[in-house]
PLY file of the C-alpha trace (Angstrom):
ply
format ascii 1.0
element vertex 267
property float x
property float y
property float z
element edge 266
property int vertex1
property int vertex2
end_header
18.36 17.63 8.82
15.55 16.15 6.71
13.06 13.53 7.91
12.35 11.06 5.11
9.38 8.69 5.26
9.35 5.50 3.21
6.36 3.32 2.32
7.63 -0.23 1.93
6.04 -3.30 0.39
7.47 -6.75 1.00
6.90 -10.47 0.87
7.90 -11.63 4.33
8.31 -15.32 3.47
12.12 -15.30 3.54
12.62 -13.03 6.57
12.67 -13.35 10.36
10.35 -10.34 10.49
10.69 -6.60 10.12
13.06 -5.91 13.01
16.79 -6.66 12.97
17.55 -9.93 14.75
20.59 -12.10 15.38
18.98 -15.30 14.09
18.51 -14.34 10.46
17.89 -11.68 7.83
15.20 -9.06 8.52
13.44 -6.60 6.23
14.82 -3.68 8.26
18.39 -4.88 7.69
17.84 -5.16 3.94
16.43 -1.63 3.71
19.17 -0.12 5.89
21.84 -1.85 3.80
20.27 -0.50 0.60
20.20 3.02 2.06
23.87 2.68 3.03
24.78 1.68 -0.51
22.86 4.65 -1.88
23.98 7.35 0.55
27.30 6.08 1.85
25.93 6.54 5.37
24.87 4.00 7.99
21.30 5.10 8.72
18.87 3.66 11.28
15.25 3.51 10.18
12.31 3.57 12.59
9.16 1.74 11.56
5.46 2.11 12.27
5.56 -1.30 13.95
6.94 -4.79 13.68
5.79 -7.72 11.60
6.67 -11.27 12.59
8.47 -13.87 10.50
6.43 -14.74 7.42
4.08 -11.74 7.67
3.81 -9.49 4.60
3.27 -5.76 4.07
1.84 -3.53 1.37
2.22 -0.36 3.39
4.86 -0.55 6.11
6.04 2.98 6.91
9.50 3.82 8.22
11.45 7.04 8.63
15.02 8.20 9.02
16.88 11.48 9.41
19.59 12.54 7.00
21.61 15.51 5.80
22.03 13.92 2.37
21.16 16.24 -0.57
19.48 13.43 -2.51
16.04 14.16 -3.96
12.95 12.14 -3.09
13.00 10.68 -6.58
16.57 9.53 -6.04
15.56 7.82 -2.81
12.65 6.05 -4.45
14.55 4.62 -7.40
17.99 4.50 -5.80
17.00 2.42 -2.79
15.03 -0.02 -4.96
18.11 -0.53 -7.09
19.82 -2.16 -4.11
16.86 -4.09 -2.71
16.00 -7.74 -3.48
12.93 -8.54 -5.56
10.78 -9.30 -2.52
11.16 -5.80 -1.01
10.39 -2.44 -2.63
10.02 1.18 -1.57
6.77 2.29 -3.22
6.56 5.87 -1.95
8.83 8.53 -0.45
7.83 11.77 1.27
9.58 14.39 3.36
7.98 14.68 6.79
7.93 17.45 9.37
10.69 17.50 11.98
8.67 15.85 14.76
7.31 12.99 12.60
7.78 9.47 13.89
6.55 6.48 11.86
5.28 4.72 14.97
4.18 7.42 17.37
2.60 9.69 14.73
0.39 6.92 13.33
-3.35 7.40 13.73
-4.51 3.90 12.80
-3.40 0.70 11.09
-5.10 -1.68 8.70
-4.29 -5.39 8.58
-5.79 -7.96 6.25
-5.89 -11.69 6.91
-6.57 -14.05 4.01
-7.89 -17.61 4.22
-8.12 -20.04 1.33
-11.29 -22.13 1.57
-11.35 -25.00 -0.92
-11.52 -28.81 -1.03
-7.87 -29.03 -2.17
-4.85 -26.96 -1.13
-3.27 -24.55 -3.60
0.52 -24.12 -3.91
0.03 -20.63 -5.37
-2.13 -19.51 -2.45
0.07 -21.15 0.19
2.56 -18.27 0.69
-0.22 -15.72 1.29
-3.20 -17.56 2.78
-4.14 -19.96 5.56
-5.63 -23.04 3.93
-8.75 -24.17 5.80
-10.53 -27.19 4.31
-13.31 -27.53 6.89
-16.53 -25.67 5.88
-16.96 -22.49 7.88
-20.11 -20.59 8.83
-19.17 -17.26 7.25
-22.29 -15.48 8.51
-21.46 -16.50 12.07
-17.85 -15.37 11.65
-19.04 -12.01 10.37
-21.42 -11.63 13.30
-18.82 -12.67 15.90
-16.17 -10.34 14.44
-18.25 -7.29 15.36
-17.79 -8.14 19.05
-14.16 -7.03 18.80
-15.11 -3.47 17.78
-14.49 -0.79 20.39
-11.89 -0.29 23.08
-11.07 -3.45 25.03
-8.33 -5.09 27.05
-6.85 -7.57 24.55
-4.59 -9.35 27.04
-6.16 -12.67 25.96
-5.07 -11.94 22.38
-1.43 -11.16 23.13
1.32 -13.53 22.01
4.23 -14.54 24.22
7.14 -12.11 24.20
4.90 -9.06 23.75
6.53 -6.06 25.45
3.62 -3.60 25.19
3.12 -1.48 28.32
-0.66 -1.69 28.07
-2.95 -4.27 26.48
-5.88 -1.91 25.87
-6.46 -1.31 22.17
-9.21 0.23 20.00
-10.68 -1.66 17.06
-12.50 0.63 14.63
-13.86 -1.92 12.17
-13.69 -5.55 11.06
-14.90 -6.48 7.59
-15.33 -10.10 6.50
-15.62 -10.59 2.75
-15.71 -13.64 0.50
-13.53 -13.12 -2.58
-13.71 -16.18 -4.80
-12.24 -19.09 -2.82
-10.70 -16.68 -0.31
-12.05 -15.15 2.88
-10.61 -11.72 3.68
-10.76 -10.38 7.23
-9.83 -6.68 7.34
-9.10 -5.23 10.76
-8.58 -1.51 11.39
-7.63 -0.04 14.74
-5.41 2.21 16.80
-2.70 -0.39 17.22
-2.10 -4.08 17.77
-0.32 -6.36 20.21
2.03 -9.10 19.10
0.03 -11.87 17.36
-3.21 -10.02 18.22
-4.79 -10.12 14.76
-3.69 -13.72 14.20
-5.26 -14.78 17.53
-8.45 -12.89 16.73
-8.64 -14.69 13.37
-7.89 -18.04 15.00
-10.78 -17.48 17.41
-13.13 -16.50 14.58
-12.21 -19.60 12.57
-12.90 -21.79 15.60
-16.31 -20.12 15.94
-17.03 -20.64 12.24
-16.03 -24.30 12.55
-18.32 -24.85 15.55
-15.47 -25.32 18.04
-16.22 -22.11 19.95
-19.22 -19.86 20.46
-19.27 -16.11 19.95
-19.84 -15.76 23.70
-16.20 -16.84 24.09
-15.15 -13.47 22.68
-17.10 -11.66 25.41
-15.47 -13.87 28.03
-11.94 -13.53 26.68
-12.22 -9.74 26.46
-13.65 -9.41 29.96
-11.77 -12.11 31.85
-8.60 -12.82 29.88
-7.47 -16.26 28.79
-5.85 -17.66 31.92
-4.28 -21.01 31.05
-6.62 -21.59 28.11
-4.98 -22.65 24.86
-5.85 -20.36 21.96
-5.44 -20.89 18.23
-3.04 -18.48 16.51
-3.57 -18.25 12.75
-0.43 -18.88 10.64
1.77 -15.89 9.82
1.64 -16.13 6.03
-2.02 -15.08 5.83
-1.39 -11.70 7.47
-0.51 -8.50 5.63
-0.05 -4.94 6.90
-2.06 -3.02 4.33
-1.71 0.61 5.43
-0.80 2.99 8.22
-2.77 6.23 8.51
-1.27 9.65 9.24
-2.46 13.22 9.22
-1.55 14.98 5.98
-0.20 17.86 8.07
2.77 15.69 9.02
4.22 15.91 5.50
5.75 18.75 3.56
3.79 20.13 0.63
6.63 20.51 -1.82
6.77 16.79 -2.59
3.24 16.77 -4.03
4.50 17.34 -7.57
6.71 14.30 -7.36
3.89 12.19 -6.00
1.57 13.31 -8.82
4.28 12.41 -11.33
4.70 8.97 -9.76
0.94 8.42 -9.64
0.76 9.12 -13.38
3.46 6.57 -14.12
1.60 3.88 -12.21
4.40 3.47 -9.68
2.00 4.21 -6.85
-1.41 2.57 -6.61
0 1
1 2
2 3
3 4
4 5
5 6
6 7
7 8
8 9
9 10
10 11
11 12
12 13
13 14
14 15
15 16
16 17
17 18
18 19
19 20
20 21
21 22
22 23
23 24
24 25
25 26
26 27
27 28
28 29
29 30
30 31
31 32
32 33
33 34
34 35
35 36
36 37
37 38
38 39
39 40
40 41
41 42
42 43
43 44
44 45
45 46
46 47
47 48
48 49
49 50
50 51
51 52
52 53
53 54
54 55
55 56
56 57
57 58
58 59
59 60
60 61
61 62
62 63
63 64
64 65
65 66
66 67
67 68
68 69
69 70
70 71
71 72
72 73
73 74
74 75
75 76
76 77
77 78
78 79
79 80
80 81
81 82
82 83
83 84
84 85
85 86
86 87
87 88
88 89
89 90
90 91
91 92
92 93
93 94
94 95
95 96
96 97
97 98
98 99
99 100
100 101
101 102
102 103
103 104
104 105
105 106
106 107
107 108
108 109
109 110
110 111
111 112
112 113
113 114
114 115
115 116
116 117
117 118
118 119
119 120
120 121
121 122
122 123
123 124
124 125
125 126
126 127
127 128
128 129
129 130
130 131
131 132
132 133
133 134
134 135
135 136
136 137
137 138
138 139
139 140
140 141
141 142
142 143
143 144
144 145
145 146
146 147
147 148
148 149
149 150
150 151
151 152
152 153
153 154
154 155
155 156
156 157
157 158
158 159
159 160
160 161
161 162
162 163
163 164
164 165
165 166
166 167
167 168
168 169
169 170
170 171
171 172
172 173
173 174
174 175
175 176
176 177
177 178
178 179
179 180
180 181
181 182
182 183
183 184
184 185
185 186
186 187
187 188
188 189
189 190
190 191
191 192
192 193
193 194
194 195
195 196
196 197
197 198
198 199
199 200
200 201
201 202
202 203
203 204
204 205
205 206
206 207
207 208
208 209
209 210
210 211
211 212
212 213
213 214
214 215
215 216
216 217
217 218
218 219
219 220
220 221
221 222
222 223
223 224
224 225
225 226
226 227
227 228
228 229
229 230
230 231
231 232
232 233
233 234
234 235
235 236
236 237
237 238
238 239
239 240
240 241
241 242
242 243
243 244
244 245
245 246
246 247
247 248
248 249
249 250
250 251
251 252
252 253
253 254
254 255
255 256
256 257
257 258
258 259
259 260
260 261
261 262
262 263
263 264
264 265
265 266
């Protein structure tokens, strides 16, 4: 029985999120249906995490087990043949037997994008949070560093979060101006539901003068209580990458990956 890992890129605008749900189409359902069309088998895929409705991904990772004789190349091109234009498998590797997309992950990288301009942009709207009010970027950058380290992020957990513990480790937060956009890149061990979006919402309030950076200290040490917090809109968030040890993957697929790299199919 082979363990196949997929790296999946998608525009989440049209979906209720990654996970299968009864109230609409999910990315997971689309990928599982494409695999069924390719293999003739109903396969369940297990992801590195969940993204909410409207959230995007450049590097969602999911795995499944199969006894199908298909090659990795066949999975890459075959699955994409049956996927809609807003979802694509961008990489396929065979993993070791004990690999799990979620539990084997070492760290995750999310990016949040804001569009800062006097007038809104229809082309930025699906992928950015439009903020017209001038922001103090230097203050945002300074306040963001207060999240780094291991903390109890209970104040940055959205409703419906089922995590057993709210302690998470943030390794880095980078705040960069890119043209009219502000990119906030957050890397850490894992994230609670809405955690990054609530962190960004807090930073934007600080940059707009509606909060002070001392509020981050207080929220991390005392929790939020009944305090209302700003959650940044879903469309600005993108799962960029999930990190794994190279030892979790079989070596014999390296030739295929080199071939794909040379064709420009993998960036």
